[in-house]
C-alpha angles and dihedrals in degrees: 000000000000113000122240112268111265096020120121108265101174137014123188112189130191094339116188129188134167131189117202093328095320114117106222096171126028111180097327119177135191133178120194128191129203114254094021135104110226118196115214109200141177143123120282108291093022091121102250095124091046091051090048090052091050091053092047096047097249092114128031114227123233094216145352134064134279119197118190116189086345095306126109112248133191109183114204095189143003087261090064090052093046090051089051091052101261120127132175130208102209126222088223103041119248097208130137105247096202094054127080125258093256091049090051093049088057096033094128089056096054095079096049117106121256134045121309122223106221091186091058090044090054091047092050091045090053090052093050094048090046089054088053089051089241103104091127097035097088137017114241089219096054118108112244091234089063099052130083129263091255092050091049089053090052091051089051090053092046089052091057093046090051090062093062089218128186091223126031123186114205109198106194092325095167099050092105099030129101121235092261091049089049090054090052090050090051089053088054091049089050091055091048090052090052088055088055094253116152115231128200110198117194112187142144091209102097094189088061091049092056091044099051112020132089097189136018133211117190125203129195127180093347095310133104106242098173121023127201095336112176107251091227090061094062136065128201095261092052091046093051090049090053092048100048102019093237143058116270098192120212101350095201097038115133112236100213107020124242115011123223107254117192120231098232115065119239091208127027130181121194123189095331114194131187107150139252099022103023110056109153119347127163134172145141125230121197134199111269092020132119108210121189126210103210124194145100128286108283095025092116100260098124091044090057089054090051091052091052092049096047095252095114129039115234120226095204147347132069136276123198126191113193088344094305126108111269124197110168109206096186141354089265089056091049092048092052089049089058105266129132126190131201103193126216100239103052095182095053101030109028112027128074103197094197092060126077123250090260092051091049089051092053098046093103090051090055090056093051101036117095103171131098117286122004100295093219096139093064089062099053096100093045090050092052092050093047094048090052093051092047093044093240123150114239087212090072096056093092095050107129097230131037089202089074088071126085118260092258093051091048090053093050091054092049093050090046088054090067098036088061088066094049091223123205089223124027118193117197121187111196092336096182100038108145092359124132123242095254092055090045091057092056092045092050092048094052092047091052090048096053091044089053087054090057106269117138115229128199112192128189116193137162088203101088092192088059093046093051094042095050108030127078092206134012125214106201117217125195127173091346095309128110101227105169141020109197136164107252090234089066093055138070130185095270093051092047093047092053094043090051096049111123113264087224091058089053094064093102091045090050089050089056090050092046093050092046093051093046095047092053098031092236141090128288127196141178115216146155114238130197127174096291110002139060127210112202117218097174140346134190126185122195094171120049089210089064097040108128097192092239122147132188110281097017119132129197142163113255094251091054092063130076090242100048092129092058094043091053094045096050088194128174088227134062111281118214120211110203092196093070106007094242121145116204136189123193122200123187113216134196136194124247088264091055097255117148112253099182129249135307116215131197117195123192124199126238116300094008119140113258116223125215107287098211095055092044093049092055091048093050093049092049095046096044095046089052090052097051 
């Protein structure tokens, strides 16, 4: 039976757990209420994932008490927890790679007695994915081993939703999701809360924590240091201090001010193609520069990185390295040319479990080294310096398995692998995915330091705050196309989110613009406006006399456009420009959640009749909101 909203659903008291002499939990506690979202926070290794696994039956505790709906519980397996109504969405997915998507969504049902109705399973799976806004994102018949990281995470979430649990633990559920997908997930969580479901939300993204949680519990070194604090009673600075025990200062702050960026690019891409995900992508990367590739999951960003590193064959376009043609045939070729690559999925793409931590650290060196032997001894001093900068203990280098480390420690070792080689170009795909804020601060500092020494850095991140805080410029990619190249100082998260929206998802918006332009025999556009600049998302012209020459992804200062007078005025009425005879109306629009969606503009040519602005504004807002 579902608990009453607000009542205590689960209490974990004084939980202890050790692994091979390491104390993961030392008197940890957690109280969860029905109908509330509870954020569980802490640095990597703080014990939050271990506590989550104890609650969900994946790990048996050594000591302490768990009360569920007032009754003591001692789960012996995840099945016991599932039967009790507790599900967990894992950070590293727990799916069966050889089974289909629909079979994985209903994986807990496959061992139950009786016949299964695959038609009803497919129907229910379609409903769940539709609720997530991802009904077309993945084929139900695809094998999980053949789908992307983001798609596997969506299947994991759908599996938990299929169980109709009373308590769902989300362990880093948004790590592979785009901002629009995160918002859809938050809508789902909101509906679960309304049904009196208790939600545990484990995330390193503090902006998400403040957006979605009701209460916060913070862990540090296996202990609970702040229990069930109302989210509204904390700010980000206080939360970071609780998590790491010290102030981190401005996490994105540049240490030395503007970096010298050379005029000639070290790496240039022109019209890269590798169908179906890379269709036409161009950019320049300079020494001393941090360039961001901004876009949503599936836009083609990771595939561009794979082309550059020799992991994916390009079907067209040109690559230049130091002005010379560059065609990487393999990762070894790319490494010897001066490239390093930190891949998105560290467990599948970067870690060799059978090698020690030291051997994992030196994998990049093996690809670049051409002498006799292994040449390890020559790197000893570099390794010591790097470990000190990354706050890693040299004593752990000879551990036999990197998977014994926390996610943040694993990522530091992988980044250090490439820093040992002092690459000319370092490519990082989701470098802080699943990494705590303290580890992020040290990663950001080291990236800024090597850029200041002249290295060129290409960073791919789904966290737009990270991209804007770290990169000097952002090349925006949507549906395999590079549609904008903008200094990061001219962007914010809302602008970047709207610029990165898939062109395919804008079809309804474009239809609204097309109808608006046709009905009034003018031009209609959708743009983001700040104080002095416009960022065009889409533009349709039915009348050549009103054509502004805008295209999707173009940016311009107000005075550089034919409607600069209207853009500066931001009036609720039509604004007439006597210099060209154009009349323009701007309408600001918002989503149903109150998020800014930019401005819709209607431009009429010279001598055209001007309709009533108030009636037209109301019509535009209604039609555009229905299309979003």
